[in-house]
N, C-alpha and C positions, 0 to 999 in steps of 0.2 A: 730232188727232182729227178735225178738220173734213174732211180728205181721205179718211179711213177710213169715215166715216158713209155716203156714197153706195154704196161697195162692199159694206158690210154690208147695206144696204137691198136692193140687187140680189140678194145671196146669200139673204136671207130670202125675198124674193119668189120666187126660183127654187125654193127648197125647198118653199114653199107650193104651187107648181105641180107638184110631184113631180119636179123636176129636181135633180141633184146640184149642189153649189156649193162652191167653194174660195176662200178669201180668204187670200192669201199676204202676210204683213206682215214687213217688215224694219225693225229699229230700231237705234239706236246700240248697245244691249245685245246684239242679235243679232250685230252685227259683232265686238264684243269677244269673244263666246263662240266665234266661228268661227276665231279665231286660236289655233294650238296653243300650249300653255304652253311656257315656256323649258325647255330640257333641264336636268336636274339633274346635277350632277357627282357621281360616285361615287368613293369613296376605296378 
């Protein structure tokens, strides 16, 4: 979370100034979800 706080603060400041902001976060859960599920065998 410590690395994320400065990015969130910059995004909040940008939106307060009327600018769009995007904070892209990748986590271990994101990586797990990005892997396709194993194929199912059909009979």
